[in-house]
Backbone bond lengths (Angstrom), bond angles and torsions (degrees), N, CA, C in turn:
res aa  C-N    CA-C-N  psi(-1)  N-CA   C-N-CA  omega(-1)  CA-C   N-CA-C  phi
1 M - - - 1.490 - - 1.566 112.42 -
2 E 1.320 112.83 -37.37 1.511 121.37 -178.30 1.572 105.52 -60.69
3 M 1.304 114.07 -44.00 1.471 117.09 -175.34 1.521 109.49 -65.70
4 H 1.356 117.99 -37.35 1.552 116.82 176.24 1.445 109.43 -68.31
5 A 1.290 120.17 -36.34 1.415 120.72 -178.93 1.617 110.30 -63.38
6 Q 1.285 115.40 -43.57 1.420 117.76 173.20 1.532 119.10 -58.20
7 S 1.420 110.13 -39.00 1.419 117.04 -178.92 1.553 108.16 -66.53
8 D 1.367 118.88 -35.94 1.392 121.97 175.81 1.426 113.61 -64.43
9 V 1.353 121.13 -39.53 1.431 126.85 175.69 1.441 109.60 -62.21
10 L 1.373 120.28 -47.69 1.395 126.21 177.88 1.563 112.95 -54.96
11 A 1.398 110.27 -43.32 1.516 113.26 -177.22 1.561 108.83 -68.97
12 L 1.347 116.97 -36.26 1.483 120.67 177.91 1.547 109.91 -63.83
13 L 1.308 119.88 -41.74 1.447 119.44 178.59 1.407 115.94 -68.31
14 N 1.357 114.34 -33.49 1.486 118.47 176.67 1.506 110.07 -69.03
15 A 1.321 117.63 -32.25 1.544 120.51 178.33 1.559 107.63 -68.96
16 K 1.304 115.07 -34.96 1.546 120.22 177.90 1.551 106.52 -64.43
17 R 1.358 116.65 -42.03 1.420 119.39 -174.19 1.526 108.91 -64.36
18 R 1.361 116.35 -42.25 1.435 121.56 -178.51 1.528 112.48 -65.43
19 N 1.398 112.50 -33.39 1.526 117.75 179.91 1.479 105.24 -70.55
20 F 1.324 124.15 -42.72 1.471 125.51 174.52 1.427 113.66 -54.05
21 S 1.328 115.20 -45.46 1.530 122.03 -175.35 1.431 108.33 -67.79
22 E 1.376 120.10 -42.84 1.436 123.31 177.45 1.495 112.29 -60.02
23 T 1.424 116.78 -40.80 1.440 119.78 -178.72 1.506 109.37 -68.01
24 A 1.282 119.02 -35.18 1.495 122.44 178.50 1.519 107.99 -67.10
25 A 1.294 120.29 -41.95 1.469 122.22 -176.25 1.544 107.07 -64.97
26 A 1.429 120.04 -44.24 1.375 124.39 -176.55 1.543 111.08 -61.53
27 N 1.326 114.22 -33.48 1.474 118.08 177.77 1.489 118.42 -94.19
28 R 1.271 117.10 6.63 1.481 123.30 -174.94 1.549 111.88 -57.24
29 D 1.331 120.76 -40.20 1.343 124.46 -177.84 1.565 112.05 -67.67
30 A 1.224 113.22 -31.75 1.495 120.37 -177.36 1.456 113.02 -83.36
31 R 1.271 122.30 -17.20 1.465 129.27 -176.20 1.514 112.48 -101.52
32 S 1.322 114.19 156.50 1.466 119.44 173.22 1.508 108.73 -67.31
33 D 1.366 120.13 166.51 1.407 122.55 179.10 1.486 109.63 -61.65
34 A 1.250 122.39 -35.99 1.479 122.14 177.99 1.494 115.72 -63.90
35 D 1.387 112.99 -43.37 1.368 116.79 179.03 1.544 115.46 -77.25
36 A 1.385 115.99 -15.70 1.364 116.88 -179.60 1.578 112.32 -76.64
37 R 1.338 114.49 -21.68 1.441 118.84 -178.40 1.532 107.41 -67.53
38 E 1.385 111.55 150.67 1.446 117.22 177.99 1.599 110.91 -56.61
39 P 1.355 118.54 129.94 1.472 117.85 -176.78 1.486 112.79 -60.65
40 A 1.311 115.15 147.89 1.476 123.23 177.07 1.540 109.06 -53.43
41 A 1.326 116.34 -44.61 1.458 119.93 -175.73 1.593 110.52 -61.75
42 L 1.288 115.15 -33.49 1.443 120.38 -176.50 1.642 105.15 -78.36
43 R 1.320 117.52 -35.56 1.528 117.74 179.05 1.568 103.21 -64.76
44 S 1.312 119.16 -48.49 1.433 119.42 -174.81 1.464 111.13 -59.02
45 A 1.340 115.78 -40.01 1.463 119.98 -176.07 1.552 109.94 -65.52
46 V 1.328 113.80 -36.00 1.504 119.30 -179.96 1.517 110.69 -64.95
47 R 1.399 112.87 -42.38 1.477 118.16 176.68 1.532 112.08 -61.55
48 L 1.338 115.15 -43.23 1.471 120.22 176.95 1.517 111.97 -61.19
49 L 1.311 118.93 -42.03 1.440 120.86 176.25 1.448 113.45 -64.49
50 T 1.321 116.22 -35.97 1.443 116.41 178.34 1.544 112.28 -67.60
51 E 1.294 116.20 -42.93 1.524 121.58 173.49 1.592 108.43 -60.55
52 A 1.280 118.04 -39.66 1.461 117.78 179.14 1.513 112.17 -64.29
53 G 1.317 118.27 -36.48 1.429 125.74 176.70 1.568 111.67 -62.17
54 R 1.348 112.28 -42.66 1.523 116.37 177.87 1.495 110.46 -69.95
55 A 1.335 119.96 -36.67 1.429 125.47 -178.09 1.575 112.80 -69.81
56 L 1.309 116.88 -24.89 1.388 121.23 -179.54 1.533 117.69 -53.72
57 S 1.341 112.28 -30.99 1.386 118.83 178.92 1.474 112.99 -84.22
58 G 1.317 119.64 -5.52 1.498 124.30 179.34 1.459 111.87 -123.40
59 S 1.290 115.07 -99.64 1.512 120.00 -176.03 1.521 111.21 -89.50
60 S 1.341 111.94 118.43 1.577 116.76 178.65 1.565 106.70 -66.34
61 D 1.354 116.77 -36.44 1.484 117.63 -178.36 1.553 111.67 -61.52
62 D 1.360 117.46 -38.65 1.437 117.81 -177.73 1.481 108.59 -71.19
63 A 1.417 119.48 -39.01 1.403 124.25 176.61 1.510 109.96 -55.16
64 R 1.435 116.25 -46.63 1.471 119.99 -174.01 1.540 111.22 -63.61
65 K 1.441 113.24 -38.84 1.455 114.72 176.45 1.533 117.00 -63.22
66 Y 1.343 117.99 -39.45 1.375 124.40 173.54 1.477 114.97 -61.55
67 I 1.330 117.32 -36.05 1.433 123.09 -174.39 1.654 106.98 -81.17
68 V 1.337 114.74 -36.65 1.477 115.65 174.88 1.486 113.00 -64.28
69 R 1.466 118.38 -40.31 1.402 118.78 177.80 1.574 112.12 -67.02
70 A 1.292 117.20 -40.52 1.378 122.23 -176.25 1.608 108.01 -65.74
71 T 1.321 114.99 -40.36 1.490 118.92 177.88 1.508 112.61 -61.14
72 A 1.371 118.10 -39.69 1.452 123.82 179.51 1.597 106.41 -64.84
73 L 1.271 118.26 -47.00 1.456 119.51 -179.05 1.575 111.66 -64.66
74 L 1.250 115.72 -41.78 1.492 117.44 178.80 1.563 110.44 -68.25
75 L 1.246 116.47 -36.31 1.547 117.83 -178.70 1.589 104.77 -69.71
76 A 1.289 118.81 -42.06 1.470 119.81 -179.85 1.456 111.39 -61.83
77 E 1.441 116.27 -42.59 1.463 119.09 177.94 1.535 110.01 -62.00
78 S 1.334 116.67 -36.07 1.454 118.85 -178.26 1.499 110.39 -65.25
79 V 1.369 114.70 -35.82 1.513 117.36 -179.06 1.489 108.19 -71.29
80 F 1.332 120.39 -39.08 1.436 125.18 -178.72 1.612 105.62 -59.90
81 R 1.248 119.72 -48.11 1.513 124.32 -175.97 1.508 104.90 -58.52
82 E 1.347 119.28 -44.85 1.407 120.38 -173.15 1.554 108.03 -65.83
83 E 1.225 118.95 -41.19 1.449 123.29 -173.91 1.562 107.69 -78.68
84 D 1.362 114.15 -31.19 1.431 113.15 176.28 1.550 113.81 -66.46
85 S 1.284 112.93 -36.96 1.508 118.18 177.49 1.460 111.92 -66.10
86 G 1.396 116.55 -24.12 1.471 117.22 -178.35 1.550 113.86 -95.94
87 G 1.279 113.15 8.77 1.508 122.71 171.27 1.559 112.75 77.06
88 K 1.426 112.65 27.45 1.482 117.07 -178.36 1.515 111.96 -99.84
89 R 1.324 115.82 16.17 1.481 120.14 179.87 1.476 113.43 -78.70
90 G 1.361 116.72 150.61 1.405 121.61 174.93 1.569 111.64 112.57
91 A 1.273 115.62 138.48 1.402 120.26 -178.67 1.507 114.18 -101.57
92 T 1.437 118.18 147.34 1.418 119.73 169.12 1.456 110.80 -55.54
93 R 1.376 114.63 142.66 1.461 117.05 -172.94 1.584 112.96 -50.48
94 G 1.317 116.63 121.78 1.533 120.95 178.65 1.502 112.35 78.78
95 R 1.315 121.77 -2.45 1.482 122.31 -178.51 1.484 111.04 -123.53
96 L 1.314 120.32 172.83 1.463 126.63 177.35 1.568 101.39 -82.80
97 A 1.314 114.59 141.88 1.392 120.96 169.43 1.560 111.26 -67.77
98 P 1.301 125.35 153.24 1.417 119.57 -177.05 1.509 116.71 -58.95
99 W 1.310 118.61 -25.16 1.479 124.15 -178.30 1.549 103.38 -75.20
100 Q 1.352 117.06 -38.48 1.470 116.66 -177.06 1.508 108.78 -68.48
101 A 1.372 117.88 -49.56 1.372 122.68 179.09 1.541 112.86 -55.04
102 A 1.306 115.72 -39.30 1.471 119.35 178.31 1.560 111.67 -67.76
103 R 1.238 116.23 -42.74 1.472 120.10 -177.88 1.506 110.18 -62.59
104 V 1.423 116.33 -42.88 1.399 119.24 -177.03 1.625 113.53 -68.40
105 M 1.344 110.49 -43.09 1.523 118.55 175.68 1.523 110.36 -55.92
106 R 1.284 112.99 -47.09 1.507 120.17 -175.04 1.582 108.57 -67.71
107 F 1.238 113.35 -39.37 1.465 121.25 -176.03 1.634 107.71 -65.47
108 I 1.323 117.10 -42.91 1.445 127.52 -172.17 1.630 102.06 -70.34
109 D 1.361 116.31 -48.47 1.535 117.11 -177.53 1.501 110.77 -64.32
110 T 1.259 117.71 -30.29 1.456 120.48 -177.89 1.499 116.93 -80.30
111 N 1.331 111.89 -21.57 1.503 116.82 -178.33 1.494 111.32 -130.57
112 L 1.352 118.49 44.98 1.448 123.38 177.24 1.518 112.17 -64.42
113 G 1.361 116.69 -26.18 1.481 120.08 -176.47 1.490 110.24 -93.36
114 E 1.339 119.64 4.11 1.486 123.68 -178.12 1.536 109.77 -108.84
115 K 1.330 113.88 161.26 1.393 120.60 176.34 1.600 109.96 -75.66
116 I 1.312 116.72 116.34 1.431 122.10 -177.26 1.491 111.81 -116.46
117 G 1.240 118.50 132.34 1.482 122.18 -175.19 1.569 111.07 -130.30
118 P 1.360 112.08 172.15 1.501 117.73 -179.69 1.402 114.48 -57.68
119 Q 1.357 119.61 -30.72 1.472 119.58 -179.45 1.469 113.91 -72.49
120 D 1.358 120.12 -20.98 1.434 123.64 171.75 1.538 113.29 -65.90
121 F 1.297 112.56 -46.19 1.538 121.40 177.67 1.526 107.65 -64.62
122 A 1.267 121.03 -42.20 1.410 121.09 -179.21 1.529 112.91 -63.44
123 A 1.304 115.07 -40.60 1.473 120.96 178.50 1.552 110.74 -66.09
124 L 1.352 115.24 -39.74 1.421 119.04 179.61 1.589 115.60 -64.82
125 T 1.278 113.89 -35.79 1.439 121.93 -170.04 1.660 110.95 -105.30
126 R 1.303 116.66 -10.23 1.464 123.23 -179.51 1.540 105.37 61.77
127 L 1.291 120.72 44.01 1.446 126.83 175.12 1.550 107.41 -124.71
128 S 1.267 116.81 157.86 1.435 120.75 167.87 1.542 110.87 -65.86
129 T 1.325 115.93 159.06 1.491 115.89 -178.78 1.537 110.76 -63.46
130 N 1.276 118.65 -38.63 1.562 119.88 179.37 1.515 110.36 -66.63
131 H 1.340 115.83 -46.51 1.450 123.09 -179.34 1.530 110.48 -57.79
132 F 1.309 115.24 -41.48 1.495 121.25 -175.76 1.494 106.45 -69.55
133 A 1.350 118.04 -44.55 1.511 121.80 -176.07 1.542 108.26 -60.33
134 K 1.298 116.00 -42.50 1.502 116.72 -178.01 1.584 111.72 -69.55
135 A 1.356 113.33 -42.09 1.507 117.43 -179.41 1.522 108.36 -70.17
136 F 1.310 120.93 -37.60 1.420 118.60 -179.21 1.555 112.23 -65.55
137 R 1.370 116.41 -38.08 1.510 119.36 176.00 1.437 112.05 -64.92
138 A 1.400 115.26 -38.44 1.469 121.40 179.11 1.525 110.26 -63.11
139 T 1.359 115.54 -32.52 1.484 119.44 -173.31 1.506 110.17 -86.07
140 T 1.323 116.68 -41.94 1.528 122.51 -171.14 1.550 113.77 -101.87
141 G 1.224 113.24 -24.71 1.526 119.28 -174.58 1.472 113.55 89.40
142 E 1.269 117.77 3.06 1.521 118.89 177.73 1.462 108.33 -146.14
143 A 1.408 114.63 160.19 1.453 120.73 -178.04 1.524 111.02 -71.92
144 P 1.281 115.97 157.86 1.514 119.34 -174.49 1.513 111.77 -60.51
145 Y 1.314 119.69 -40.11 1.360 120.72 178.07 1.524 114.18 -66.59
146 A 1.344 119.56 -38.61 1.314 124.03 175.22 1.456 112.80 -59.85
147 Y 1.275 119.60 -42.24 1.476 127.58 178.24 1.488 106.76 -63.58
148 L 1.291 118.72 -49.64 1.468 121.14 -179.55 1.554 114.79 -54.44
149 I 1.445 110.56 -48.35 1.498 115.71 177.79 1.534 109.48 -60.23
150 R 1.268 115.16 -43.85 1.576 116.94 -179.22 1.484 110.18 -59.82
151 R 1.269 117.86 -41.65 1.561 121.12 178.78 1.537 109.91 -62.94
152 R 1.364 111.96 -43.78 1.495 113.61 -178.78 1.471 110.00 -64.40
153 I 1.370 120.97 -36.50 1.463 121.93 -178.19 1.452 108.58 -65.91
154 E 1.476 117.37 -41.89 1.453 119.02 179.58 1.501 110.99 -60.32
155 R 1.374 116.99 -34.97 1.464 119.56 179.17 1.530 110.58 -70.82
156 V 1.364 119.67 -33.47 1.417 124.12 175.93 1.500 111.04 -60.55
157 K 1.372 115.75 -44.96 1.449 119.84 174.52 1.512 112.53 -58.39
158 E 1.304 115.40 -44.06 1.504 116.79 179.81 1.538 115.31 -57.08
159 L 1.519 108.64 -45.20 1.456 114.63 -179.28 1.562 111.59 -63.71
160 M 1.315 113.05 -39.75 1.529 117.05 -174.00 1.561 106.50 -66.82
161 L 1.378 116.44 -36.48 1.481 115.83 178.87 1.565 115.31 -77.26
162 E 1.324 112.50 -30.12 1.507 119.68 -171.14 1.556 111.23 -93.33
163 T 1.290 117.03 -22.10 1.546 117.68 -175.28 1.523 108.41 -135.61
164 D 1.342 112.50 172.49 1.497 118.13 172.70 1.513 110.23 -111.36
165 L 1.284 115.71 32.65 1.546 121.47 177.60 1.505 106.46 -63.99
166 Q 1.281 114.91 150.16 1.470 123.27 174.00 1.533 109.61 -66.44
167 L 1.254 117.91 152.05 1.469 123.28 -178.38 1.661 109.38 -62.11
168 A 1.307 112.92 -35.00 1.495 115.55 -178.61 1.413 109.54 -66.75
169 I 1.351 120.73 -40.17 1.489 121.72 178.69 1.533 113.36 -69.65
170 I 1.426 111.68 -38.48 1.487 114.59 179.35 1.567 106.31 -62.84
171 A 1.270 119.04 -40.55 1.527 121.09 -176.73 1.575 108.88 -56.00
172 L 1.291 114.42 -49.43 1.563 121.73 -179.60 1.487 109.23 -64.64
173 D 1.376 118.34 -41.69 1.456 116.69 -179.13 1.523 115.23 -69.10
174 C 1.331 114.45 -18.52 1.446 121.19 178.77 1.520 117.03 -99.23
175 G 1.319 112.95 6.77 1.516 118.71 173.28 1.471 111.64 86.68
176 F 1.273 122.78 18.53 1.480 124.64 173.55 1.556 107.66 -93.36
177 A 1.362 116.52 155.13 1.471 120.50 -174.69 1.509 110.78 -67.57
178 D 1.373 112.81 -42.30 1.563 119.19 174.94 1.517 105.47 -161.99
179 Q 1.400 111.50 -178.07 1.426 119.24 -176.57 1.514 113.44 -57.56
180 A 1.343 114.72 -38.84 1.526 119.32 -179.68 1.525 112.23 -63.79
181 H 1.371 112.73 -37.27 1.446 114.88 177.32 1.571 112.67 -66.82
182 M 1.236 116.86 -42.70 1.460 126.48 175.49 1.549 109.14 -60.39
183 T 1.305 117.51 -47.71 1.482 118.70 -177.21 1.530 109.97 -63.64
184 R 1.278 115.40 -40.68 1.510 115.12 -177.34 1.502 112.91 -62.79
185 H 1.314 116.93 -43.59 1.496 120.92 178.19 1.553 109.50 -67.25
186 F 1.315 115.80 -43.55 1.502 119.80 -177.11 1.445 111.62 -62.88
187 T 1.322 117.32 -42.99 1.440 119.62 -178.52 1.571 112.96 -74.07
188 R 1.333 116.00 -29.22 1.431 117.68 171.34 1.488 111.62 -65.09
189 L 1.312 123.04 -45.35 1.379 128.26 -173.93 1.510 115.25 -81.86
190 V 1.339 115.16 -38.09 1.428 118.46 -175.01 1.595 114.41 -96.24
191 G 1.322 110.16 -31.54 1.476 114.52 179.32 1.563 115.99 106.43
192 V 1.324 114.12 -14.83 1.510 118.66 179.15 1.621 103.12 -138.66
193 S 1.241 114.50 165.07 1.481 122.39 177.01 1.541 111.27 -72.51
194 P 1.412 117.83 156.45 1.429 118.49 -178.18 1.533 111.09 -60.33
195 G 1.309 116.03 -37.06 1.505 118.39 -179.66 1.509 112.05 -63.35
196 A 1.312 117.63 -43.65 1.521 120.49 179.53 1.479 107.53 -69.87
197 W 1.305 121.76 -37.58 1.524 120.01 -179.26 1.565 108.30 -62.36
198 R 1.358 111.55 -43.06 1.469 118.20 -174.48 1.595 110.46 -64.59
199 R 1.390 115.16 -46.17 1.423 119.43 176.79 1.503 115.83 -59.32
200 I 1.347 112.31 -37.42 1.515 114.99 175.62 1.464 118.49 -62.46
201 R 1.399 108.67 -41.45 1.545 117.58 -173.56 1.473 113.50 -97.65
202 V 1.323 120.76 -14.55 1.447 124.58 177.80 1.533 110.43 -123.42
203 P 1.272 115.52 84.67 1.451 117.12 175.41 1.546 118.72 -49.17
204 A 1.368 111.28 -34.75 1.443 119.95 178.93 1.515 108.15 -57.42
205 A 1.278 123.86 -29.37 1.442 120.51 -179.43 1.447 113.60 -64.49
206 D 1.419 117.90 -36.25 1.432 124.14 -179.82 1.490 107.95 -67.38
207 E 1.448 112.64 -45.11 1.483 116.95 -179.33 1.476 112.27 -63.55
208 C 1.309 118.54 -34.53 1.550 120.85 175.22 1.405 110.01 -63.85
209 Y 1.286 115.09 -46.54 1.585 117.53 -177.66 1.474 112.10 -63.53
210 A 1.368 117.58 -42.34 1.443 118.29 173.98 1.466 113.26 -61.96
211 S 1.267 117.09 -42.36 1.471 119.08 179.68 1.635 111.90 -63.92
212 K 1.281 118.45 -36.48 1.409 122.08 175.26 1.556 109.87 -62.31
213 L 1.334 113.54 -43.27 1.567 113.34 -179.47 1.523 110.68 -66.26
214 A 1.398 113.80 -35.38 1.462 115.56 178.83 1.451 112.73 -63.61
215 T 1.251 115.93 -38.83 1.580 119.03 -176.32 1.515 109.79 -77.78
216 R 1.304 120.89 -23.23 1.465 121.13 177.69 1.487 110.33 -81.36
217 A 1.337 122.19 -30.77 1.455 124.24 -175.28 1.472 115.67 -52.03
218 P 1.392 117.49 -49.19 1.427 122.18 -179.69 1.443 115.13 -58.73
219 S 1.450 114.36 -39.00 1.433 117.63 -175.35 1.443 116.07 -72.42
220 T 1.349 116.21 -12.70 1.523 119.02 175.70 1.449 109.65 -82.45
221 M 1.285 117.25 -17.60 1.577 118.74 -179.03 1.521 110.14 -96.56
222 G 1.339 121.86 -7.27 1.385 120.15 -175.78 1.427 118.87 82.25
223 T 1.279 121.23 167.69 1.431 120.41 -179.28 1.540 112.23 -94.79
224 V 1.241 113.91 152.62 1.577 118.49 -174.03 1.547 103.95 -118.51
225 N 1.337 117.02 122.36 1.430 121.74 177.56 1.478 110.78 -88.18
């Protein structure tokens, strides 16, 4: 049943893609040659949907990831078209326009656990990767990668406070390669390791650890009849 549901989602997303393409074709005469081309975000979404279709016969988790990413890109493109029709297009000189900044922030927060690269930001904002990097720094005061890492660390803090997940799992859920990768960035930005930060702010973590030690101790001595 899950496979059928994913197929339905894939069909819906393909329908959205066709609708966007038809809209672009209808406006082709009114746009410049550059704007008349199929948007990079749409091309990326098409590639992701293609990969999702291939993955449906194998890993459902992989297919779901492709569909989620494609959905985010298509929704962002939809927002752009609505704002474009309202005359809100164009960035302040040297900076990102409000709609560009909002799209990027929303995309980052939605995909913190996924691999995000410069090409994703370029597709979302319709800028080259170099132009985007300069405009993003001028707008936020930090590089895109630095902002991404900072948001991931904030998410790590939230998960440590709200769940009892192991740090290794939290690291993967927040887009880090492994626990060591997360710990390195966390310590650099926060000043202490994730484990130390958690123990300070979540007393229950210490109680849980002590409880586990207490339950293990009798087992090492064997049972007495």
